[in-house]
N, C-alpha and C positions, 0 to 999 in steps of 0.2 A: 540197930534200929534207931532212927532219929528220935531225940528226946521230945516228949510231949505227944508222940503219936502211937507208941507201943504200950504194952501193958505195964512195963516197968516204969515209964516216965509219964504216965497218963495225967497225974494230978498236979504237975508242976507248972508254975508260972501263971500269968493272967489268963491264958487260953484255958488252962485247966480249971481255974476258978469259975470262968464263965460256963464251961461245960458242966461243972458240978451243980451250979445254980439251975441249969436247964435240965438236969437229969430226971427229976420227978416227972416233968411233963413228957419227956422222951420215953421214959419207962411206961407211963400211962398210955401213950400212943401205941407203943410196941405191944403192950398187953391187949389193947383193944383190937389191934390187927391180928394178934394171935388167937383171940377169942373168935373173931369172924372166921379165921381159917379153920378153927376147930369146928365151928358150926357147919361150914361147907364140907368138912371132911369127916363127918360123923360116921360111925359104922353103918353098913348097908341096912341093918335091921331097923334103923331109925330114919333112913332116907327113902321113904316111899312116897311117890308123887302120883297125882292123877295124870299129869302129862310132863314129859321131860324133853326139852329141846337140847340136843347134844351136839357139841363140836362147832357151833357157829361163831362168827365174829360179831360181837355185840357192839352196836352203836347205841349208847345209853340215853340219848336225847339231850345231853348237855352240850354237845358240840365237841366233846373230847374224841380222840382217835379211837378206832375200833380195837377191841381186845377179845381174845378167845375165852369163852366161858360157856358152861352149861347153864341152863335156866330150868329150875324145877317149879312146877305149878301145883298148888293144892286148891281145889275149888276155884274161886275167881281171883286168887291172889298169887303173886310171885312169892314163893316160899324160900327159895334158896338160889344162889348164884355161885359160880366158881367151878372148880374141878369136882364134878359129881360122878366120878368114875364108877363107884360101887353102888350107885343109886338104882332103884327099880321104879317102874311106873306102868300104869295101865296102857299108856300110849307113849312111844318114843318117836320123836321126829329127828331124823339124821340131818342136821343142818351143816355138815361139813362142806366147806366151799361156798357157803351162803352167808348172808348178813342177817342179823336179828336186830330189829329196831322196835321202839314203842309203836303202837298203833297211831295212824295219822289222825290229827284233829283238824277238821275242816273249819276254818275260821269264818266262812261266809257261805252258808248252805241254804238252798231252797228246797231241801228234802222234806221240810216240815209238812207240806200239803199232801205228800204221798204217804208219809209215816203215820198220818191220822186216818188213812183210808181203811175202810172195812174189808177191802180185798187184801189177801195175803201177799200177792205178787209185788205190789208197790212197796210194802213194808219190808220185803226182803232186800230191796235196794241193791240189786245185782250189780249195776254199773258202778256203784260206789264202793262196795266191799271188794270188788276185784282190783281196785286201785290201792287197797290197803287202808281205807278209811274205817275208823272204828268209832269216832265221835264227831257229831256235827253241832256247830253253833248256829241256831236258827233265829227266826224273827228278823231276817235281813231286810234292809230298805224300809224298816219301820212297820212291817206287817206281821200280824199273827193270823194263823189259820182258824183260830177260835178264840173267843173271849167270853167270860173272864179266863185268866191264864189257867186256873184250876181245870176248866173244861178241856183246854188244849192238852194239859198234862194227862188228864184222865183218858183222853183218846190214845195217846201213846202207850199208856200203861195197860189199857183195857185189852188190847189184842196183841201187843208185843211188837218190837221192831228189831231189825238186824243191827242197828246202830245205837250207841248211847246218844242222848239228846241233852244239849245245854239250852234250856229255855230262856227266852228274853222277852222283855216288854217292848212292843212296837210303838214308837212315837206316833206314827200315822194311825194306828189302831185307837189309841187313847184320844187322839185329836178328833177322830171321827165319832167316837163314843160321846164326846162332850159337845162338839159343834155340829154334828150331823152334816146335812148338805150345805149348811151355811159356813163353809170353811175358807172361802176365797178372800180372806182378810186376816189381819192380826187378831189374835185372841185377846179377850179382855183379862183383867187381873183375876176376876172371879173364875173365868174359864181355865186359866192357867192353874189356879188353886185346885179346881176339880180334876184337872189332868194329873196334877201332882198326887192327889189322893189315889187315883187309879194306878199310877206308877208304884206308889207305896204298897198298894194291895198286891200288885204283881210281884214285887220284891218279897213281900211276906209269904207269898205262895211258893217261892223258890227260884225266882228268876235271878240271873247273874248280871243283868245290866239292861241298858236301854239301846235298842236298835233304831236308827233313824234313816230317813231318805229325803233330805230337804231339796233334792232335785226333782222329786216326784210329788204328785198330788196325794194327800192333802198337805204333806209336810213342807212343800215349797212356799206356802203362804205364811209359814211361821217366822217369827223373828228369832235372832240369835239369843235374845234375852229369854224367850220362852224355852228354848233348848237348855240354856244354862240352868234355869229354875228347875227343870225336870231332872237334869243331870245331878244337881245337888241332892235330890232325894236319893238317887242311886248311890252317890258317894257315901251317904250315911250307912250303907250296907257293904261298903268296900266293893262296889260293882264297877262296871266299866261301860263306856259309851263307844259304839261304833256306827259309822255312817257311810252310806253312799253320799258323798259330799255334794254340796250345793251346785258345784260345777267342776267338771274335769276337762273342759273344752274351751275353745275361744269364746263360746257362749254356752249357757245351759242347754241341755238337750232339747228342751221344749221350745227354744227360742230360735228365730232366724233373723237375718238383717231387716226384713220387711216388718216384722213385729217390733223390732227395736226402734224403727223409725216412726211407728204408728203413733205412739204417745210417749212422752218423756217428762216426768216419770208417770207410769200408769197408776191409777188410783188403788189397784189391788196389791201393789208391791210395797212392802213396808220399809225396805232398806236401800232404795235406789234400784236402778234398772240394769245397767250393764255389769255382768259378773264374769270373771274368768276363773280358770282352775286355781290361780293363786288365791283368790278370794275364798274358795272352798276350803283350801288347806288352812288358811289363816283363821277361818271360823272354827274349824275343828280344834286348832291349837288354843284359840281363845276359850272355848268351852272347857278344855282340859285345865287351863290355867285358873279360870274364875270359879269353876266348880270343884277343883281339887280332885280330879278323877282321871283314871287311865282312859285315853282316847285312841281310836283307830280310824285312820283313813282307809276305807275298805275298797277292795279290788282296784287298787291304785293304777293309774294309766296316764299316758299323754296321748290324746286322740287327735290324729290328723296332722299333716305336714306343718301346719301353722304352729302346732304345739310341740313338735319333736324337739327334744333337748330339754323340755320343761322339768324332767326328773331332777336335773341339777338344781333348779330353783327349789323344788320341794325338799330335797335333801338338805339344802342350806337352811331353809326355814325350820325344818324339824331338828336339825342338830343344834341350832341356836336355842330353840325352845327347850330341848332336853338338857342343854348346859345350864339352863335357868331352873331346872327341876320339874318341868312339865313332862309327864309320862305320855309321850306320843309314840304310836306304833303304826305300822301299815300292814295290810295283807294284799296278796297278789295272786292271780293265776298266770301261769307261765306261757303266755301266747301273745302274738302281735295282733291277733284278730279279736274283736270285742263284740258284745251283744249276743244274746242267747239264741236267736233264731235268724232266719233269712229276712232280708229287709228290702224295701223299695227305696226310691230316691225322690220322686215327685212328692211335694208336701200335700197334705189333705185338701187344702183350698184349691189346688189345681183341678180338683174334680167337683168343686162347688160352684154355684153361680158367681159370675164376676163381682168383685168388691164385697164378698161376704166377709164379715168381721173376723179378723185373724188374731186378735189380741189375747184370746184364751190360750194360744200356743198349739203346737202340734199334738199335745196330749189332751186337748180339750175333749171331754167325753161327748160333747154335742156333735162332733164330727160323725160318730157312728150313727147317731139318730138322723142327722141331716143327709147323709149320703146313702142310707139304706133305701133301696128301691129307686134312687135317683138315676137319671140318665147321665152317668158320669162322663161318658164320651162326648155327649152334646155340650156339657158344661166345660169340658176341657177345650173343645173347639172354640167356644165363646170366649174363654180366657185368652187363648192364643190370638184371637182376632182383635182383642182389646189392647191397644198399644201400652197402656199403663199396666195392665195385668201381665202382659208378656214380659215387660221389664222386671216386674216383681218376681215372676216365676224364674226367669233366667238368673237373677241375683240369688234367690233362695236356693235354687238347685246347685249353683256353684258352691255356695256355703256348705250344703249338705254333702256334696261330693268330697270337699276338702275335709270336713269333719270325719268322714268315713274312709279317708285314705287316698282319695283321688280315683279317677276313672281307670287307671292302670292297676288299681288294687281292688276293684270291684269284680269278684268272680261270680259268674252266672251259675247258680245252683238249681234253679227251677225255671223252666220255660216250656210249658205244656204244648204250645203251638210251634215251638222252634227248638226241639230237643237237641239239635246239632250245636246249639250255642252253649250248652252246659259244659263248664270247665274253662271257658274262655273269659277273658276280662272284658269289661264294658268298652275300654279303649280299643281292644282288638276288634270287637264286633262292629263298632262305629267305623273304624278304618276299613274293614272289609266291605261295608255297605256304602262307603263314600259319603258318610254323614258326619256331622258334628256329634259330640256326645249328647247334647241337648236334643238334637233331632232324633237320634236313636231312641232315647228315652220316650219321647213323644210318640214315635212310631210304634214302640212296644205297647204303649198305653192305648193307642187308638185301634190297634188290631188285636187287643187282648181278649182272652177267654173271659166271659162274663164273671166267672168265679174267681178270677185273679186280677184284681185292679192293678194296673201297671204292666201286666203282661209277663214280667219276669221278676225273679227275686235273686238277690245277690248275697254273698258272704263277703263283707268288706274287711280288708286288712288295714286297719287304721293306725296301728302302732309301729314304732321303730325299734329295731333290736337294741340300739344303744340305751334307750329308756328302760326297756324290759330288764336288761342286764343290770343297769345302775340301781333300779329299785330292788332287784333281787339280792344284790350284794350287801345291802344294809343289814346290820345285825338285829334291827328292830322290825324286819319284814317277815311276816308269817305267810304260810301257804294257804290258799283257799281255792275252791272250785268255782264259786258263784254259780253252781249248778245244782240240779236236783235229780230225782229218780226219773229216768227216761228209758222205759223198756224197749221202745221201738222208735229211735230217732229218725225224723224225716229229713229231707234235703235241706241243707242250710243250718242244721243244728250245730251249735258250737262243739268242737271236739273235746272241750274241757269236761264235758259230762262223762266221758269215758277215759280220758287220758291224762288228767292233770298231774298226778303224782308220779306215774311212770315216766311222763315226759320230762319232768324236772330232773329225775335221775338220769335218764338216757341221754337227753339232749344237752342239758345245762351242766351236768356233772361229767358224765363219761365222754361225750363227744366233743364238747367245747371247753370244758374246764372253767366255766364262769364262776362256779362255786365248788367247794369240796363236798364229798359225800357226808361227812359229819355235820357240816354247816347245813346241808339240805335237810338232814334228819332233824336237827334242832329246830329249823324253821317250821317244820311240820308236826312237831311233838312238844318238846320242852318249852319252846317260845309261846305257842298258843296256850299251853297250860298256864304259863306265867301271866299272860295277858288276861285270861278269863278268871284266874284265881283257883283253878283246879289244883288240888294238892295230892291226889292219889292216882293221877294219870299223867302221861307225858314223858315218863322216864322208865328205864328198866332198873329197878331197885327192889330189894326185898321189902314186902309190905305194900308195894304198889299193886293196883289192879292188873290182871293179866290181859291187857290189850296189847297185842303183839303182832308184828309182821315179820315173816321170814321170806327173803327174796334173793334171787340169784342175780347179783349185780351185773354180771356180764351178759345176761340174757334179758334183763328188764328192758321192755320196749313199749312205748305207746304206739298203738296202731291206728287210733282214731285220727282222721284227717278231715279237711274241709269237704272233700268229695265222698268220704266214707266215715261219717262222724260216729257211727255205732260199732266200729271195730274194737274188739276187746283187747286189753293189754296182755302182754306176756311177761313171765318171770316173777310174778308175785305169787309165790307157791303156797304160803300158808298165812291166813289172817285169823286172828283170835280176838273175840270180844268177851270180856269177863270169863276167860278160861274156856270158851266154847268156840270151835272152829266155824267161821263163816266162809272161809275159803280153805279147801283141803286138796293139796296136790294141783293147785291152779284152777280148781273148779268151785264155784259157789255152792254152798251146802243148803241154802235156804233156811238156815237156823235163825232164830229170833232171840238172841241172848241180850240185846241191848236194854238199857235201863234209862230212866229219866234222872239226870243228875241235878238234884235240887240243892240250891244254895241254902245256907243256914236259915234264912228267913227272919233274922233279927238284926237290928242295927248294931254296928260295931261301936263298942264303948270307947 
């Protein structure tokens, strides 16, 4: 035997001295491993579980490769892992040939408004639990379903939910509480101070951070300084900030070229007028840097051909900021189509009298009041007959088409008077009719059913695969649905409401290999737990809460599509929330084991 490697010569020379110095730590580590093995291999009389998942391949949420292990559950916790051959349980799930992962944590969920419902059906969240979702981060885009936050929490707790809920303070909510209807301006110092008091009240009640929507009303009239001031309150509690950013497009969603040209700068905009997606990301990073807080650019995307490839710019900005110590993250739903429901193309002022003021934007609430009961077809004809308005409409329609992917990526999903058009693209329909795209849109609107202004509705596909892939590959990108509870999705509903997590497994892991399965699971479990600050969920470890998913990797398939958005996924066999099955054998159980996860509610010293 070579000297220094066998038992006879172990202690000789410099190698031996180094080994002897490291021996106490090595022995301690070996002892710890032996103790863990002993715990996992206790006699059967001491290994009795409420539920035992046997023989599965465990993906623990860390991004590490899968390993074979049994998982024993007592009450709402994981009590043991390893080889539990002699264990007994009231229920045993044979997971041989399947994967076992932590429950998925949805980083951007609109389920809150359904989970506060008095009806049981919405609180069962069938379309979400069937995807493997066990926890939702709510308060997206800066909105709370109830305020003060204690009232929202009481609504979840009063009747129960199928999902765990991570409550947030909505920036738009507190801005409305303080400023009321007079919000189309920067807040005063006193108003920001009062907002900060409400944010602190929400954090004391158990919120985990601040959700914002500075591309939406009322948040889009805020300054970055206002957001930083409120984020600093959240930082006192080690919370985080996540936002539908101020722009993810060539222009903000509410803006079109004709608005841009109307006034420069407009009196209601505090930071200048023309914004791009780069400005939105830079603002998020600045908030993280100056408030000293974790920040998330939520449901990240690059919208429309003009923006395709912009993911490379975002990644470069984020990586530079992270190298400087700013904690920047993203979340994303895995689709090239964006927007929750079906959409039109003609802007609202197409249906208003010519030269109606447009500076309030496409989201101006007065459009609803102005157009209700109006003869919109007569107004449209008048606009088309006015050369100045015709030029404005053509310019704005071209911008909206590009923002939404182009005419060849607008799929007709609703056409009550022309059902034969459903499934075709706008470009195809226009070509078949011998019309320009603009002419086809006008024709639809002028012959429309009175109940459907515009005549048809589209599902636009505005994203590019390259951008979806690039965002997804980043180690700081978490998974989200940007969806809510939808028992009966209508035409044009986004397929993410039913398919997000199965699609990420089936399409991006198994079929295309964009990411690995351990990477996918981490992005949906351990990473969102890290971002939010959850310490007892997101991983499969002893002592963690028993939020688990058992799925058949080869069978997992999202079935929800643009034309059939409510098709339920396959292959997600068992889903457990706090030790209770919400999906059993691929079927939703209707159980309501979810809890509100309250943060500590005290400032971090």
